[in-house]
NUMI-464217 format. One record per residue: x, y, z of N, C-alpha, C, CB in turn. Coordinates in steps of 0.001 Angstrom, whole numbers, plus 524288, in hexadecimal, padded with zeros to 5 digits. Atoms other than C-alpha are relative to their C-alpha. Glycine has a CB too. Example, Ala and Ser with C-alpha at 12.3 -4.5 7.8 and 13.67 -1.06 7.14 Angstrom:
2
8037A7FB5A800008300C7EE6C81E7880384804B0800007FC208001B804DE/7FCCC7FB5A7FFC4835667FBDC81BE47FCFE80442802DA8019E801CE7FA79/
end
This chain:
298
7FE6C7FD7B802D5BA6648B9FB75153801EA800BF7FBB480128800D280142/7FCC58016780564BA7138BC6D743748059A803257FF8B7FC2F801CC7FA7F/7F9B57FCDE80128BB3C88C0AA73CCB801BF8052B800FF80146800397FAC4/7FFFD7FB438007CBB1588CEF273B9D8000780146805DD7FBC2802047FC90/7FFD37FDB97FA92BAF778D18F74A89803597FD70802247FB7D8000780322/7FBA6802157FD80BBAC78C8AA74D7D8045F803027FFE5801327FB7F7FE2C/7F9D37FD0A80399BC4958D0CD7446E7FFF1805838038F7FF03801F37F6EC/801067FAC67FCBBBBE668DC0774B6A802AA80146804527FB3C80054801CB/7FE5C7FF7A7FA9EBC0818D7BB75902806B57FD9E7FEDD7FB7B7FBED804C6/7F781800C37FFC3BCFCA8D28D756578032D804447FFF5803417FD187FA62/7FCA47FC467FE94BD29E8E08875393801F880266805837FE4A803297FDB9/7FFA67FCE67FB91BCF2C8E4D57601E8034C7FB6F806077F89D8025E80105/7FD918037B7FCE7BD3BA8D7B9767CA8074B8011F7FF647FDA47F9D27FDE5/7FB80800AE801BDBE08C8DAB77619A8030B8051C8026C7FFD57FF457F9F7/7FF407FAC57FCB2BE0F78E8DB766FB805B98020F7FD5F800667FEBE80788/7FA397FF01803D1BEC448EBCC75D087FE09803F07FE3E8025D7FBCF7FB19/800257FC7880244BEF338F739758C6803477FF9F7FA048016F80373803AA/7FF107FFFB80530BF1098FA3C749B0801C8803B87FEAF7FCB17FF327FD3F/7FC737FCD07FF9EBFC799001F749238002C8034C7FA37804DD7FCF6801AE/800057FDFC80372BFCA5904B073B3B7FA9B803DA7FFD3800FC7FC4C7FC87/804BE7F9DC7FEF3BEF2F90C0B73C19800F4801948050B7F86B7FEEB7FFDD/7FDA87FD537FC3CBF47990F4D7490C8032A8052F7FF1F802E37FCA280212/7FA5D7FC6F80245BFF7A91606742FE7FBA9805167FD9D805187FBCD7F96A/801A37FC25801F1BF7E191D4973A157FBC48047B803197FE477FDC87FBE1/803B77FC5A7FC38BED56923217427F803618035C8039A7FBFF7FC5A803E7/7FD6C7FCA87FB91BF802927FA74BF7802AA804737FCA8804A37FC72803F3/7FD737FD6480377BFF3B92D9873F3E7FC3B8053D7FE2B8017D7FC017FB8F/8032E7FAAB802B4BF34193594739857FEBE8039D805797F9127FDF97FC39/801477FC0C7F999BEEBC9397A748C98051A8034E800397FF8B7FB8B80728/7FC947FBDB7FF01BFCE493F2774A8D7FEF18044F7FB43806167FDC380047/800917FC678029DBFB88945DF73EB47FB20803417FDED802287FE8F7FD4B/8043E7FD1180017BEDC194B1973FD18038A80641804B17F98A7FB5E802EB/7FE297FC377FD21BF327951FE74BAF803EB8037A7FE1A8017D7FE11803E9/7FD9B7FCE58013CBFF45956F4745127FE208034E7FB3B803FA7FDEE7FFD5/8026D7FD2C80404BF6B795C9A73A567FD6380396803817FC697FCD57FC05/8007A7FC967FEE2BF3CD965B2743FF8023E805DF800767FF427FE5B801F3/7FD047FC618009CBFF0496D98742AF801C9800717FB7F8031F7FFF9802DB/800477FE32803E7BFDEF96E7B735607FA71801847FD24802BB7FD177FDE6/8034D7FF37802D7BF24197348732DA7FE7D805267FD927FD0C7FE3980210/800CE7FC9180412BECD397B817278A7FA4C800BC7FCF9803BB7FE757FC7E/805D48027380159BDEBC97E67722D67FF5A7FE087FCAE7FC398026D7FF8F/800C48011C803FABE0B097A707160F800977F9C98016E8032C802EB7FC28/7FE4E803637FFBABE6A296D9C71BB97FA627FCAA8028C80526800BF80275/8054B801307FE0FBD9D596DE07253F7FBB7800757FE367FF20801BB80332/8044A8018B803F3BD00496F3571AAD801667FB8F7FBE87FE7B804F77FCCE/7FE8B804BF802A8BD83E96409712F87FE767FAA780338806108004A7FF02/801D3803E27FCB6BD64A95B7F71E267FA257FEF1800F58022B800FB80474/8054E80239800B4BC8FF95DF171F237FC297FDC37FC9A7FE2B8023D800F1/801D7802D880542BC55895B0C711CD7FFF07F95A7FFA58040E802067FB6A/7FEC48051680045BCC2394DDE712DF7FE3E7FEB0803BD8048B7FE707FF68/802D6803C37FAFBBC56C949BA720407FB147FF2D7FCFA7FEBC80346806E7/804B18001D803DCBB89B94CA57180F8013E7FB607FAD27FF3C806C77FD5A/8009E804128047EBBD30943FE70B74801FE7FBCB8031580345801047FA30/7FFDB804687FCF1BC236938E87162D7FD387FDBF800CC801157FFFF8032E/803698002C7FCD4BB89793A0071E857F9D6800AC7FF06801B0802F4802D5/8050F8009A8025EBAB6B93D5F71802800D37FBE27FAE27FDAD8060A7FE3C/7FEF78034C803F8BAE2F938A570B80802047FA8E7FFA18028A802357FDCB/7FD208066680143BB71092C9B70DD17FE657FD8C8063F808EC800107FE7D/802CB804037F948BB2F59275971C3F7F956800207FE21801068051C808DF/8055E8005180013BA38792C0771B097FE7D7FE107FAD87FD8D804FC80143/80224800A080302BA0D692BF470EFD8017E7FC7D7FD137FF49803267FE9D/7FE9680382803D9BA8679227B70929800A67FA06801078046B801D47FE2E/7FE7B806327FDBDBAEA491776713007FA007FF1A802B38064C7FF9A80594/8034F803037FC1FBA230917D471B717FAF57FEF67FE157FF63802B8804FE/804867FF1680155B961291BE67145D7FF8A7FCAF7FAE07FF0B805AE7FFB5/800138026E805F1B97FB9166E7063B803447FB13800DE802E08042B7FAEC/7FCEA805127FF8FBA24C90C00709007FDFE7F9CE804F38062D802E1801F3/8013A801407FB9EB9E5D9076D715E07F8AA7FD8E7FF258018380591803DE/805EE801AA7FEB7B8FA2906DC715D07FD5A7FF237FB247FCB08045380340/802248005F803C7B8D4A9092C707007FADB8032F800C87FFD07FAED7FEBC/804B37FC367FE9EB838A915E370AC67FDAD800DA7FBF28010D8050380244/802507FD25804AAB843591B0A6FCD1803827FA877FD65801B7807EB7FE5E/7FD38801A7804BAB8A42916526EFB5802B0803187FC9B7FD1B7FDE17FD34/7FD927FC0D801EBB945991D6A6E83B801D57FDE77FA1D80475801C6803EE/7FD028026080219B9C2D91A8F6DB7B804ED7FEC1801C18000D801A77FCAB/7FC01801EC7FF0FBA75E912B96DD4080616804A0800F57FFE87FC1F7FB84/7FC527FB1E80040BB15491F676D9D080039802668046A7FEAA803E77FC52/801AE7FD7E7FD57BA9C8925AF6E5268019B7FD65804CA7FB5B800FE7FEDF/7FDF4802047FB84BAA8891AE46EF958061F80050800D47FE507FAD98002A/7F993800348003ABB95491A486EB5A803A180566803448019B800377F8D2/7FF347FA387FDDABBADD928BA6EE2E7FEFC7FFFA805827FC3F804467FD5F/801607FED87F98DBB3D8927F96FC29803927FC03802807F9067FEDE8021B/7FB85804A47FDE2BBC8191C196FE58804FF803DF800AA801877FA227FACE/7F98F7FD998010EBCA02922316FAB97FFA5805AA8060C800CB8040E7F690/800647FBDD7F9FCBC44392EC6705497FFFC7FC718053D7F95D803FC8005E/801D8800D37FBBBBC0CF9260470EAB805D67FCAF801E67F9EB7FD157FFC4/7FC1F8010680006BCEE99202470E278041C80407801D68003F7FE527FC08/7FD677FD357FE61BD41292DFF711527FF038027D805F880020802CC7FC50/803A7800257FB36BCDA892CBB71EEE8050C7FC0F803137F8727FCC57FECC/7FBED8034F7F9DFBD890923B6724C17FD7B7FB048023880039804788068D/804168017F7FD61BCD6391B13726B68027B7FA0F7FDC17F983802C37FE86/7FFA380710802C9BD2E190C3C7209D7FC6C801257F9D77FB2D7F98E80575/80236801718059ABCF4A9094A713977F9AD7FED57FF928030B7FAAC7FE07/8061D800487FE05BBF61906F77111B7FF627FA84800287FB40802D97FC11/8017B804EE7FE4FBBFEE8F8387112F8006D800D0805928033A7FB6C7FDCF/7FEB8800697FA63BC5888F97D71F307FB0180410802BF806FE802488013B/803097FBB57FE96BBCC2905D2722327FA5A7FE7A7FED2801C4804FD7FD22/805CC80251801EABAE208FF7771C227FFB67FB91802E87FF237FE7C7F99B/802E5806227FB76BB0D28F2677231C7FFC78007280441802AD7FA98800AD/800A27FE837FB2FBB4258F80E72FE47FC01801E480134802E48029580161/804DF7FC237FD58BA81D9008E72F737FB187FCA3800FA7FDFD8053D7FBB6/8053E804027FF7FB9ED98F4E972A8F800D67FCFB8053C7FF797FB327FA99/7FFBC802167FC0ABA53D8EDCF735087FD94802558059A804947FF367FFE2/802357FCFC7FB09BA1EA8F8CA7401F7FA2C7FE957FE718018C8074F80092/804E37FF407FEBFB93948F79773A367FD9D7FC68802987FD8E800EC7FC6D/801E98058B80040B92E18E91E73A4B7FF877FEA5807428053A7FB7F7FBF0/80094800B57FAD7B96EA8E963749147FE558069980516806317FCE1800ED/7FF047F9F47FEF8B94158F7D474C1C8004A7FEA18078E7F9618053E7FCF7/7FEB67FF727F9A3B97B88F90875D4A7FE267FA58802187FC31805898036C/7FFF2806447FEDAB97F38E9CC75E178051F7FDEF7FE4C7FB527FCAB7FCCE/7FB2A8034A80062BA1A38E08975E938015E7FDA57FA087FF377FB2D80409/7FDA680005805C7BA98A8DFFE750EB8007B8055C7FE0C7FC737FCD27FBE4/7FD597FA5C80143BA86A8F0DF74FA2805B9800CB7FFAE7FE88803B9803F6/7FB6A7FD4D7FF25BB4FC8F52974D39801CC803FA801A28017D800467FD9C/7FD807FB9C7FE84BB4AD9016A751FA7FA0A803AD803FC802D88034F7F96A/805167FDC07FCD1BA8959022475CE8802A98027C804567FB667FB638023F/7FD8C7FDDF7FC4EBA93690A4A7688F800AD7FB4F805027FCDB8053480152/801B7802237F9FCBA5018FF587727B8063A7FE0C800867FA127FA1F800A7/7FB618004B80015BB3C88FD2876EE18046F802378041F80063801877FC01/7FD607FED280021BB8BB90737773B27FEFA8065E7FCDA802787FBF97FEF5/803A67FB25803DDBB500916F776E26806D2801747FD0E7FB878078280521/7FCB08002B80310BC4DB9166576AF1800FD7FC357FBAC802FA8004580274/7FFC7802BE803E9BC3A39091A764DC7FD978000F7FCA7800087FCE580093/804517FF3D80300BB97D90E6E75D7980247804177FB637FB0380237803AF/7FD6D7FB348045EBBFF791CB175855805057FD7F7FE778017A806C3802E8/7FA837FEDC80254BCCAD917D1755DB803497F9C2801AC8033A8068880371/7FBEA803E77FE13BD26B90CA775D477FF977FA547FC897FEE47FEDC806AB/7FFB28014780201BCBF29039D754358045F7FEF97F9137FCCD800D2801D1/7FBD47FCDA80413BD53A9093674872804837FCF1800D880164806B580141/7F9DA8019E7FCAEBE1C19075E7511F7FE937FA457FEB88011D801B68082C/7FC12804697FB78BDFFD8FA5C756897FA997FB147FCCC7FFB9801EE80ABD/802AE803328018DBD5108F38E74CCA802A57FE537FAE97FB02801BB7FFF1/7FC3C802D3804CBBDE0D8EA577445C7FC2C7FD917FB71804057FA69802B9/80124801D980415BD58D8E20573F4E7FD5E802417FBC57FE3D7FCDA80114/802E27FAFB802B1BCD8C8ED4E738D6802A0800627FB87800238059E80305/7FCD17FF28804B0BD9B78EEC97312F7FFED7FC5D7FB86804F48004580179/7FD33804257FFC9BDEEF8E280730247FB4F7FACA7FB628011A7FEAE807B2/8033F8058F80027BD3AF8D7EE72C747FB278033F7FD467FE717FC4C806FB/8030A7FDE4804D5BCF838DB5171E817FC857FC147FF028034B801427FAEB/8042680359802E1BC8C78CE8F71E497F9FE800E3801EA801777F9DA800E2/80462800727FEA0BBDFD8D2C4728377FE60804CA7FD377FF2F7FF5180586/802107F956802BBBBC918E0E7722977FEFA7FF977F970806128059C800DB/801C0800B48061DBBB6C8DBC1714267F9847FDC6801BA804BA7FA707FBB3/805EE8021A8003DBAE698D42D719757FD728031C800707FE097FCA68032F/803837FBCB7FE93BA7F98E1B971C917FF75804407FB2B8023B802BD8054F/7FF9A7FC53805D3BABD08E7C170E507FFBA7FDE57FB78804B0802B87FF1E/800278029D80739BA9128DE69702AB7FFF1802DA7FBEF7FB497FD027FE2E/801577FB0D8041ABA42C8E9FD6FB0C805A18031E7FE997FB52804DB80335/7FB8A7FD5A800A3BB0D38F1D16FD88805B97FC8E7FF17800208034E804AE/7FB9A803AF800B0BB9F38E5386FE12800367FE4E7F8417FE4E7F9C3804CB/800D98014C804FDBB4C88E2DC6EE968039A805FF7FC387F8627FF2E7FF45/7FE557F88E801DCBBB078F2106EB2F8055680057800467FDAA80597804A4/7F9ED7FF09801DDBC9698F2136E57A800AA803B4803BB801878021D7F9A9/7FD527FB517FF6ABC873900816E9958008F800B0807A57FBF28054B7FC4F/7FE2D800337F9CBBC6138FE096F842802EC7FD258025C7FCE27FF5F802F1/7FAC9804507FD86BCEA18F2D56FB36804E4802C87FD877FFC07F8517FD6F/7FB527FD068002CBD9018FCBE6F51B7FFB3803B4804A2800AA802EB7FAAE/801717FCC77FC47BD2E1906AF6FC7380335800E58055C7FB5E7FE6B800F3/800C8801067FB11BD2629004470877805D87FDD9800F27FAF47FC2B80126/7FA0A8022E80082BE2408FAE4707108048D803FC7FEC48003A7FBDC7FB5B/7FC757FB6D80254BE7C99086E702937FD958042E803287FFB88012B7F91C/8029E7F9617FFBBBDE45913D8709B180483803B2802487F9F8800B1804D3/7FB6D7FAB67FD28BEA8291AF270EFA803AA800F77FAAE8053A7FD4B806B9/7FE317FD8A803FCBEDAB91CC2700FF7FDB7804D67FEA77FFE57FD107FC53/8018F7FA5580094BE419927426FF6980119804FB803977FB0F7FFCA7FFD0/7FF217FE1B7FA8BBE7BF92D2270D62806A4801397FDFF7FE777FAC1805E6/7FB507FC2D801AFBF54692FDE7095D8018A8026F7FAAE804417FD8680118/7FF667FC0A805C4BF343934406FB107FD4F80528802027FC2C7FD557F996/803377F93E7FE2ABE96693F09701F4805358032D802587F9DC7FF928068D/7FAD17FC227FD0FBF6729413C70CEA804778016E7FCC2803087FCF5804E5/7FC007FC5A80384BFEFD9434B701338000E8065C7FCE5800997FCD07FBE9/8023F7FBB680315BF70494CD86F9E9800C1804C58040E7F9877FED87FE23/7FEAD7FB007FC7FBF4DD954A0705BD80428801F2801F07FE1380000803AA/7F99F7FDC37FD03C03BB954C7709B380118803E67FB19806697FA0380102/7FE207FF2D805F7C0595957B86FAC97FE00806D57FEAD7FC3B7FAA07FB2A/801FE7FA5C8017DBFB829648E6F9E97FF8C80307804307FAEC800397FD69/800237FB9C7FC2BBFB6096A9B707EF804627FF508052C7F9C6800408023C/7FC07800B27FC86C06AC9645F70F617FFA37FCA88054F80145804C080120/80273801E87FB33C06B295FA971E267FBBF80232800C9802B48007C80451/804B38012D7FD6ABFA999657B721E47FC8D7FF417FC9B7FE508037380363/80360802F080236BF30B95FE9717477FF917FB748012F800558000C7FC02/80277806827FF77BF6DF9535771A077FF4B7FEF4805EF804A87FABE7FD66/80214800787FAD9BF5869555C729FB7FB0780111800CD80263802BC8032C/804AF7FFB47FEEDBEA6A959D27282F7FBD77FE587FC5C7FF7B804488013C/80258802C280461BE4689539371D18800617F8BC7FFA980312802BB7FB00/7FEA9806A27FF9ABE96E945C971F957FF517FE5A807788086C7FEA77FD32/7FF37801C77F9F5BECC69435572EEB7FBCF8028580375805E8801D080260/8059B7FF097FD4EBE2C094C747348A7FCFB7FF237FEB87FE498034D80111/805848026A8022FBD75A94A3A72BF87FEB57FC01802447FFAE7FE817FAB8/80130808B97FF3ABD94C93A8F72CDC8003B80051806198072D7F9C47FCE5/801957FF647FB9CBD92F93BEE73BC87FB67800308014380198802F68016E/804BA7FE6C7FBD2BCE839441A73EAE7FA6B7FC797FB827FF3280973800FF/8020E8040E80297BC81F93BD37334F7FE287F9B680244803A27FFB07FC7E/80242806907FC31BC96892DD173C017FC6380254802ED804DC7FC16804E8/8057C8000F7FAADBC4C2932AF748EE7FBC08012A7FE658001980407804E3/804947FBE7802F4BB98D9389C740D17FDFB7FA3380087800B9804367F8D7/802A680407800D0BB79F92B7773BC77FF717FBD2804AD8021D7FE0E7FBB1/8000A802D87FA3FBBAB892386748D07FBD1802F580261805C98005E803C6/8025D7FD437FC3DBB2C392C4274FDF7F88C7FC407FE5A80143808597FEAA/8043C8022080252BA6EE92606747BF7FE437FA1C80306801897FF787F9DF/7FF09804B97FDB2BAB27918B374D197FD357FFBA80705806E97FF707FF86/8006C7FFCA7F96FBAD1891DDD75DB77FB5E804087FF2A8063D802898044A/8042C7F9117FD56BA36192BE375EF17FBE47FD8E7FEDB800108079A7FC5B/8055A800AD8016BB986292586757107FDCD7FA73802807FF94800287F9A2/80269803CE7FC57B980A91BF775EC77FEF47FE3B80562801487FD6E7FF1F/7FEA17FDD77FBECB99879205176AC07FBB2804838027B8050E801EB7FEAA/804A77FB0E7FDF7B90FB92D5476BCF7FF09800E47FBAE80156805A080367/8040C7FD6580366B86FE935EC764757FA837FCA88004880241800567F9C4/80654801887FFF2B775C93186761B2801807FAC37FB357FA76806797FD55/80140804C0802ABB720C9259C75CF77F972800BA7FD67800B57FACA804AA/802A47FFD880311B688F9274E752547FC717F9D9800FA80336801687FB3A/8025E8051A80123B64D291A2474FA2801597FBEA803A5801657FE407FAEB/7FF418043A80054B645C90DD6757128033B7FCFD7FD217FD057FF117FFAA/7FFB28025D801F6B6E409065F753D3805667FBB3803077FF95802B37FB8C/7FCB8804637FDE2B77758F87B7578B805058015C800ED8002F7FBA47FCC1/7F9977FE427FE54B84339007575A287FDFA8055B8041580501802817F918/8000E7FADD7FD62B888D90D5476124800C5803F77FCCC8038E80080803D8/7FF037FD1F803D2B88749151C755877FD0B8047F802D17FE647FDF07FA60/803EE7F9507FE18B8414925AE7592780132802607F91F804A88063680763/7FEFD7FDC380246B82629306975156805018065C801717FB3B7FFC07FEA4/7FDBB7FB497FD36B8C2393BA07527980102805317FC538057D7FE3580287/800FE7FC1A80266B8B9F9488074CF780559802187FDFC7FCF98034C80326/7FCF07FDF07FFCAB993394CBA7501B804EF7FB607FC6F80005801E3805AD/7FC258053380510BA06E93F19748F27FE2C8015D7FBF27FF027F8977FFF4/800EC80010804BFB9844941F273E64800DA804C77FDDB7FB9C7FE487FF1C/7FF457FBF480020B9D1D9504273D498058F7FF567FEDD7FE1A802A4803F9/7FA078012180059BAC10948FB73D0D8008F7FBFC7FCD7802C47FEBE804FE/801068039E80514BA8A693EA4731D87FC218009B7FCC87FF517FB2D8010B/804177FC9C80672B9EA4945E2727377FB977FC66802F2802097FDD67F652/806768020980087B924893F4772D56800EC7F9B2802217FCF9800457F831/800178067F7FE92B981F9308D733FD7FD677FFE580503806307FCDB8009E/8016A801B37F906B949D93342742657FA8A7FE5880238800FC80526803CC/8071C801BE7FDC3B85519316673FC28015B7F9E0800A97F95B8012D7FA12/7FF2A8041F7FE81B8938923D67452C7FCB97FD8C7FF90801707FFA880368/805078044A7FC6DB7D0791D8E74A6A7FD7C800D07F9A27FADE8033D807B2/8030C7FF8380578B7673923C773C05802327FA4E7FE81801D6805D57FB46/7FB968020B80433B802F91C5C734F77FF0B7F7748019E808DF803EC802AA/7FE9D8057E7FEC6B814B90E5873C7E7F8F77FD01800F5804D37FFFB8068F/8054A8010D8013FB70AA90ED773C5B7FF558004F7FA407FC65803A6802C1/801878005F803B2B70FA9102472ED9805C67FFFB7FBB57FBC8803F87FFE6/7FA1B800AC80244B7FDA90CC9728C57FFDB801647FC2E802937FB767FF93/7FF5F7FF13806A0B7B5E90CAA71B077FE25805AA7FE2E7FC037FB747FC6F/802707F9228006DB76E991A6871B6A80507804827FE967FD0F8024B80750/7FCB77FCAA8033EB7ECB92360712EB800CE806A8802E77FCC68001C7F9BA/7FF317F9C77FD8FB7AF9930AF71C227FFBD7FDDE8053F7FAF48056B7FE90/800A7800E07F84EB7D0592EB472B607FEAD803C08032A805127FEB080333/802FF7FAC67FD23B785993B5F72F8E7FAC58009F7FC88804188066C7FFB3/8067D8008F80207B69BB93A3172EA57FB5080126800867FE8B7FD2480012/802A67FDA98004CB66BA944D2732308017B804987FDCD7FE437FFC78035A/7FDA07FC8D801A2B6953952E672D10803B4803F6801707FDA48013B7FECC/7FCF17FF3E7FBFCB70F39578E737F48065E7FB7C8011C7FB767FF8F80476/7FCEA804D47FE8CB798794BCD7379C805BC800CD7FBEB7FBE37F9B47FE8A/7FB997FC82804F7B8700950EE73049801A07FA027FEAA806C38058C802AF/7FC598035A80283B8A72945D4726EC8012B802317F9D17FD887F9FA80024/7FD4E7FD15803ABB93BE94BE371DCF7FF1F7FB5D7FB838067E801E2801D2/7FF5C804C280393B963793DBE7166C7FAA67FD1A7FDD6803457FBCF80337/80304800F780245B877693C4E7147E7FF4B8044A7FBFD7FCA57FEB2802EA/800467FDFE8048FB87349485C70ADC804A87FF877FDBF7FE54804A980001/7FB107FFCD80408B93B39447A7052A7FCED7FB5E7FBF88075F7FDCD80337/8037E8033C8024AB8AFF9390A7019E7FB0A802C87FBC97FDB87FD29804D2/803CF7FE138037EB8013942766FD348012A803547FAA57FD03802F080323/7FDE57FC358043DB88E7949D76F5D7801D87FC077FA2380606803A08030D/7FD1E802DC8029DB8E2793ECC6EF077FA8F7FCE67FBB1803F47FC1380480/805FF802278018AB7F69938A26EB0A7FE8E805F77FBC37FAA47FF0480737/7FF807FD1780317B7CBA946BC6E5BD804AB7FF127FB6E8002C803F7802D0/7FBEA7FEC180419B885D947346DCBE7FF767F8FC7FAD5807DC80105804A5/800BD8044680196B837F937866D88F805527FD1B7FEFA7FCBD800817FBF2/7FB95802C07FDACB8FBA9320E6DF827FF997F957804A4802528053E8035F/7FF928028E7FAB0B889492A4E6E97E7F8F27FEE37FF01802CD804AD80652/8065B8026E80124B7BCF920806E7217FE657FCFA806A08002C7F9B37F97D/80166803327FC98B7440918816F027800AD8027C805C0802D87FB4C7FF06/800CF7FF5E7FB9FB742091FE36FBBA7FD9880153803C98015A800C180060/80340800817F9C4B6F9291BFB7078F7FF118030C803FA801CD7FD02802F1/7FDC57FA757FB93B6B6792535711C47FA9E7FC89802B67FFA78097A7FDC0/803B0800177FCF3B62769235F71D307FB65805C3801888030A7FE1880422/801187FC5C7FE91B589D92DDE71FE47FCAF7FE3C806967FD37802A77FB2A/802C8800747FC71B52B492D5072DB87FB62801657FFB1801A28019280313/806707FEFE7FFE2B44399321B7297A7FEC67FA6B7FDBF7FD3E805C87FBBF/801238048C80255B453192429722397FFB87FA41802F3803827FFED7FC4D/7FF02803957FC17B478C91CA472E487FC247FE09802CE80301801B38030E/804D4801A67FC2EB3DBC914AE7347A801068013D806B17FF0F7F8FE7FF30/801717FBB17F8F4B37E99175A742C68057D7FD808026B7F8087FD83805AE/7FE12802C77FDEEB40D590D167474F80688803068008D7FEB97FAED7FD4E/7FBF67FE2C80283B4E019130D7401680194806FA802787FE277FF587F976/7FEBE7FAB87FDABB4A9A9217A7437880468800FB804F17FAC7801DD801F2/7FB557FF167FDCAB54A3929A4749787FE717FF9A8080780244806D77FCFC/802A27FFED7F9E1B55D99284775A06804E880191802927FD417F9B4802C3/7FB577FD0D7FFCEB6069931A375DF87FFA87FE878071B7FFA98076B7FD26/7FE95800837FA0FB667A92BD776CC880532800D0800517FEBE7FABB802A2/7F92A800517FE1FB724992E6077408802267FC067FDFE801827FF528061C/7FE48807D780053B7C1E9243376FFA803CE7FEA3805698054F7FDDB7F8CA/7FD84803197FB33B7E5891CE177CA97FD737FA028007B7FEB98037C805DF/8026B805D67FEDFB7B8190FA577827802B47FD978031A7FF767FC697FBBD/7FAF9800E47FD4AB7FAC9051A780A6804897FBCA7FCC17FE447FD82805DB/7FA45801B8801E2B8CEA8FEB577E977FFD17FA4B7FD7C804507FFE880537/7FEA6806A880240B8D3D8F2207758A8029D7FDEE800F1800FB7FE687FC08/7FAF6804F27FDA1B91AC8E4D1779D1804097FE3B7FC4D7FD547F9F0801B2/7FC1A801C38042EB9C748DEB17735A8027B7FB378009080400803767FF73/
end
């Protein structure tokens, strides 16, 4: 067994809660519930805007399709801006996020996958964050998967201080709109965004449809796509991970793709890799089947 798998397996064998992470998760969930008592329409729309900034610009377009899979290229200042937006999602710094996702693709739904439903749907959704200790601390293993980001002083700094943008936005919200803006724009928005991202790990490896025959349990889920601005077309993504477009049909909602398309039209994105169903050969063409794959042995 290689070192990467051993490092990931130790996190599960230890069965220890990461109390720092669990503490922040608990606090933000309490804050999200408390936000319901501070509702204003202005606060609601501010939270919706920041959800798009952090979830679409940050996680979908930035952390995932740009940094992890390099589905397109941008000027460095655009890459740094999208990375900063990603930090606002409270999903960790870019090196942690990208390395974890690349590990997921290498061992998807097999031994070594950090968040597969074969270890339990709770584990895939949230348990791996609360108890996946080595994923936070084993920087040596993580850096092996991100040699490109490990050379960047900006990404190293942002990974170490990924909480700084969150604090700055929180202070700005409090100063501009008081507690309603803070509770909705920070706590409520962050919790909704976290669970939306986690649904990609749990729901789209459990329920949905499978267009492509892949070696994992990935599925396409329209409702997860809505909550994640297009990340729910997960079977499409696992079949063609470098593609900057995940929704391959016109009716497959993929706002993240339209954001990348807009960047290209503005001259801020180039070398955009896009898979088109019409260009796939006979063996790669769509095969829509119910998501009832056999369990993967580990």
